[in-house]
Structure formats: structure tokens, C-alpha cells
DOSE-622825 format. One record per residue (C-alpha): residue number from 1; residue in three letters; x, y, z. Coordinates in Angstrom, 3 decimals. Example, Ala and Ser with C-alpha at 12.3 -4.5 7.8 and 13.67 -1.06 7.14 Angstrom:
# DOSE-622825
+-----+------+----------+----------+----------+
|  nr | rest |     east |    north |       up |
+-----+------+----------+----------+----------+
|   1 |  ALA |   12.300 |   -4.500 |    7.800 |
|   2 |  SER |   13.670 |   -1.060 |    7.140 |
+-----+------+----------+----------+----------+
END
This chain:
# DOSE-622825
+-----+------+----------+----------+----------+
|  nr | rest |     east |    north |       up |
+-----+------+----------+----------+----------+
|   1 |  MET |  188.291 |   66.567 |  138.684 |
|   2 |  TYR |  187.375 |   67.169 |  134.570 |
|   3 |  PRO |  191.239 |   67.835 |  133.658 |
|   4 |  ALA |  191.930 |   64.242 |  135.485 |
|   5 |  VAL |  189.540 |   62.428 |  133.091 |
|   6 |  PRO |  191.114 |   61.921 |  129.736 |
|   7 |  GLY |  188.687 |   63.700 |  127.406 |
|   8 |  GLY |  187.189 |   65.360 |  130.151 |
|   9 |  VAL |  183.478 |   66.397 |  129.986 |
|  10 |  GLY |  182.831 |   64.563 |  126.934 |
|  11 |  THR |  184.022 |   61.355 |  128.366 |
|  12 |  LEU |  181.889 |   61.811 |  131.718 |
|  13 |  LYS |  178.647 |   62.407 |  129.904 |
|  14 |  SER |  179.785 |   59.432 |  127.634 |
|  15 |  LEU |  180.330 |   56.932 |  131.027 |
|  16 |  ALA |  176.675 |   58.547 |  132.461 |
|  17 |  ARG |  174.967 |   57.951 |  128.869 |
|  18 |  GLU |  176.400 |   54.448 |  129.050 |
|  19 |  LEU |  175.487 |   53.845 |  132.638 |
|  20 |  MET |  171.824 |   54.953 |  132.311 |
|  21 |  ALA |  171.648 |   52.922 |  129.361 |
|  22 |  THR |  173.069 |   49.826 |  131.580 |
|  23 |  GLU |  170.631 |   50.579 |  134.038 |
|  24 |  ARG |  167.762 |   50.647 |  132.168 |
|  25 |  ALA |  168.853 |   47.047 |  130.498 |
|  26 |  VAL |  169.213 |   45.459 |  133.479 |
|  27 |  SER |  165.895 |   47.043 |  134.905 |
|  28 |  GLU |  164.215 |   45.870 |  131.404 |
|  29 |  ARG |  165.632 |   41.939 |  132.226 |
|  30 |  ILE |  164.756 |   42.110 |  136.206 |
|  31 |  ARG |  160.944 |   42.999 |  134.984 |
|  32 |  TYR |  161.120 |   39.811 |  132.273 |
|  33 |  GLN |  162.019 |   37.452 |  134.691 |
|  34 |  LEU |  159.765 |   38.858 |  137.251 |
|  35 |  ARG |  156.851 |   38.382 |  134.599 |
|  36 |  GLY |  157.822 |   34.875 |  133.493 |
|  37 |  SER |  157.608 |   33.511 |  136.605 |
|  38 |  TYR |  154.976 |   35.219 |  138.060 |
|  39 |  SER |  152.905 |   34.463 |  135.010 |
|  40 |  HIS |  153.721 |   31.098 |  134.558 |
|  41 |  HIS |  153.695 |   29.904 |  138.372 |
|  42 |  TYR |  152.399 |   32.277 |  141.154 |
|  43 |  ARG |  149.608 |   34.142 |  139.208 |
|  44 |  ARG |  147.395 |   30.922 |  139.756 |
|  45 |  MET |  147.300 |   31.550 |  143.351 |
|  46 |  LEU |  146.235 |   35.493 |  142.982 |
|  47 |  ALA |  142.173 |   34.711 |  142.738 |
|  48 |  PRO |  142.257 |   31.996 |  145.656 |
|  49 |  ILE |  144.305 |   34.191 |  147.814 |
|  50 |  LEU |  142.171 |   37.009 |  147.064 |
|  51 |  ALA |  138.842 |   35.070 |  147.570 |
|  52 |  ALA |  140.428 |   33.954 |  150.910 |
|  53 |  LEU |  141.393 |   36.926 |  152.225 |
|  54 |  GLU |  139.210 |   40.301 |  153.200 |
|  55 |  PHE |  140.762 |   43.496 |  152.990 |
|  56 |  LYS |  139.999 |   46.846 |  155.384 |
|  57 |  CYS |  141.150 |   50.176 |  155.200 |
|  58 |  ASN |  141.133 |   53.051 |  157.051 |
|  59 |  ASN |  143.549 |   55.345 |  156.047 |
|  60 |  THR |  143.090 |   57.398 |  153.059 |
|  61 |  ALA |  146.712 |   57.492 |  151.917 |
|  62 |  TYR |  145.771 |   53.961 |  151.061 |
|  63 |  ARG |  142.845 |   54.081 |  149.290 |
|  64 |  PRO |  144.674 |   53.734 |  145.991 |
|  65 |  VAL |  145.974 |   50.348 |  147.012 |
|  66 |  MET |  142.571 |   49.191 |  148.022 |
|  67 |  ASP |  141.259 |   50.335 |  144.917 |
|  68 |  ALA |  143.517 |   48.499 |  142.915 |
|  69 |  ILE |  143.081 |   45.261 |  145.216 |
|  70 |  GLU |  139.153 |   45.631 |  144.166 |
|  71 |  LEU |  140.528 |   45.526 |  140.525 |
|  72 |  LEU |  142.330 |   42.657 |  140.663 |
|  73 |  SER |  139.463 |   40.711 |  142.521 |
|  74 |  ARG |  136.819 |   41.912 |  139.715 |
|  75 |  TYR |  139.543 |   40.165 |  137.229 |
|  76 |  ALA |  140.536 |   37.340 |  139.364 |
|  77 |  GLY |  137.774 |   35.194 |  137.193 |
|  78 |  VAL |  139.079 |   37.124 |  133.839 |
|  79 |  ALA |  140.945 |   34.462 |  131.004 |
|  80 |  ALA |  144.570 |   35.114 |  131.430 |
|  81 |  THR |  144.797 |   35.646 |  127.719 |
|  82 |  GLU |  143.057 |   38.971 |  128.631 |
|  83 |  ARG |  145.980 |   40.882 |  128.592 |
|  84 |  TYR |  144.736 |   44.641 |  128.991 |
|  85 |  TYR |  142.003 |   45.696 |  131.718 |
|  86 |  ALA |  139.288 |   47.286 |  129.743 |
|  87 |  GLU |  139.663 |   50.851 |  128.512 |
|  88 |  THR |  136.603 |   52.018 |  130.577 |
|  89 |  GLU |  138.361 |   50.492 |  133.517 |
|  90 |  ARG |  139.421 |   52.992 |  136.054 |
|  91 |  VAL |  142.744 |   51.920 |  136.662 |
|  92 |  PRO |  144.685 |   53.455 |  139.965 |
|  93 |  ILE |  148.457 |   54.141 |  138.889 |
|  94 |  GLU |  149.215 |   56.628 |  141.564 |
|  95 |  GLY |  150.140 |   55.417 |  144.810 |
|  96 |  VAL |  150.388 |   51.797 |  143.392 |
|  97 |  VAL |  152.748 |   51.788 |  140.595 |
|  98 |  GLN |  156.549 |   52.783 |  140.941 |
|  99 |  TRP |  158.275 |   55.033 |  138.192 |
| 100 |  ALA |  160.475 |   52.369 |  137.279 |
| 101 |  TRP |  157.537 |   50.018 |  136.339 |
| 102 |  ARG |  155.421 |   52.290 |  134.436 |
| 103 |  ASP |  156.861 |   52.036 |  130.945 |
| 104 |  ALA |  155.908 |   48.246 |  131.748 |
| 105 |  VAL |  152.338 |   48.760 |  132.977 |
| 106 |  VAL |  151.252 |   51.451 |  130.556 |
| 107 |  ASP |  151.625 |   50.705 |  127.066 |
| 108 |  ALA |  153.149 |   53.536 |  125.291 |
| 109 |  GLU |  150.543 |   53.352 |  122.099 |
| 110 |  SER |  147.185 |   52.692 |  123.269 |
| 111 |  ARG |  147.612 |   53.853 |  126.884 |
| 112 |  ARG |  145.777 |   50.551 |  128.316 |
| 113 |  VAL |  146.960 |   49.059 |  131.321 |
| 114 |  GLU |  148.504 |   45.679 |  131.220 |
| 115 |  ARG |  147.372 |   42.965 |  133.743 |
| 116 |  ILE |  150.393 |   41.103 |  134.640 |
| 117 |  PRO |  153.040 |   44.044 |  135.332 |
| 118 |  TYR |  149.982 |   45.871 |  137.115 |
| 119 |  GLU |  149.619 |   43.035 |  138.903 |
| 120 |  LEU |  153.373 |   42.575 |  139.890 |
| 121 |  CYS |  152.971 |   46.210 |  141.142 |
| 122 |  VAL |  150.088 |   45.875 |  143.330 |
| 123 |  LEU |  151.130 |   42.831 |  145.240 |
| 124 |  PRO |  154.071 |   44.645 |  146.792 |
| 125 |  ALA |  152.036 |   47.820 |  147.458 |
| 126 |  SER |  149.419 |   46.032 |  148.923 |
| 127 |  ALA |  151.902 |   44.539 |  151.483 |
| 128 |  GLY |  152.843 |   47.624 |  153.044 |
| 129 |  ALA |  149.266 |   49.054 |  153.701 |
| 130 |  HIS |  148.230 |   45.192 |  154.853 |
| 131 |  ARG |  150.852 |   43.938 |  156.934 |
| 132 |  PRO |  149.802 |   45.705 |  160.525 |
| 133 |  TRP |  153.010 |   44.715 |  162.210 |
| 134 |  THR |  155.405 |   46.456 |  160.398 |
| 135 |  SER |  155.044 |   50.002 |  161.829 |
| 136 |  THR |  152.480 |   52.289 |  163.285 |
| 137 |  ARG |  151.470 |   53.872 |  160.129 |
| 138 |  CYS |  150.897 |   50.694 |  158.272 |
| 139 |  ARG |  149.096 |   48.884 |  161.538 |
| 140 |  GLN |  146.738 |   52.440 |  161.339 |
| 141 |  ALA |  146.316 |   52.070 |  157.240 |
| 142 |  GLY |  145.101 |   48.284 |  156.679 |
| 143 |  TRP |  144.563 |   44.598 |  157.103 |
| 144 |  GLY |  143.555 |   41.429 |  155.961 |
| 145 |  ARG |  141.414 |   38.952 |  157.529 |
| 146 |  GLY |  141.017 |   35.205 |  156.403 |
| 147 |  GLY |  138.136 |   33.537 |  155.242 |
+-----+------+----------+----------+----------+
END
């Protein structure tokens, strides 16, 4: 295949680097748009939803998600201007935050976890653990009960 491409291996490597850079830029743009929509419109509904629902889980595989929901509940009354979770806070990452979002969630310098991108990861993670009708595994995992 290399002889068929003008420039050979060098051209293919260059194209691969360009593709990876483009994918990263698109991912960052999507995260930026999601963050904007969530923080300006949808985030205000998080506290009432968490207060109205009681989450349960009997599957240890979803324990990080349940811990994350508890963390969100504890911080529901904290001012939106508080950008990060407290340094002393144990914030579950494994099983909650997808690899593609890790650099957006954990600050590279301080290693602190930023609240808004973390919330954006917890919500879809909790959907998988709390929709009993989606699969047998989830049926055994968790549920939410309205209050």
C-alpha cells in the first residue's frame, strides 16, 4: 500500500497526525457546546431532580456511579461559582468519567476535579445504572424512585 501513496509512509503518518488533531479539536468543540448548554440552561434542574429521586444500587459494579450521585447531591446547594470540588473530597473517576473526558474533568495543573464537566459525565453514567428496563444487568444494578 505504501508505494501507491505519493510520499509513502511519511504521507500516511502525516495524514494520521492530522486526523488525530482534527478529532481532538472536534471533541473539544463538542465538550464546549455541551458545557455551555448545560451550565446556562439544564444545570439548574439538577438539584430539584436529585432531591426528588431516591437512588438505590445493589450491584457493586455501579458503586462509583452511586458515589458520584451522592457527591452531586451534597454539592447541589453549593454556589455555581465554586468551580472545583474541595481538594479533600473523594471524587470517583473510574467507572464514571470516560477517557475522552478525563482531560476536561481533571485540571492538569492542580489535579482538582471541575464540577460542570464531572456532572456531564455522571449523568449519562447514572442513566445506565438506573434504567431497569434497559437490560438484565441494569435491572439488577440500580433504580431511582420518585419522591
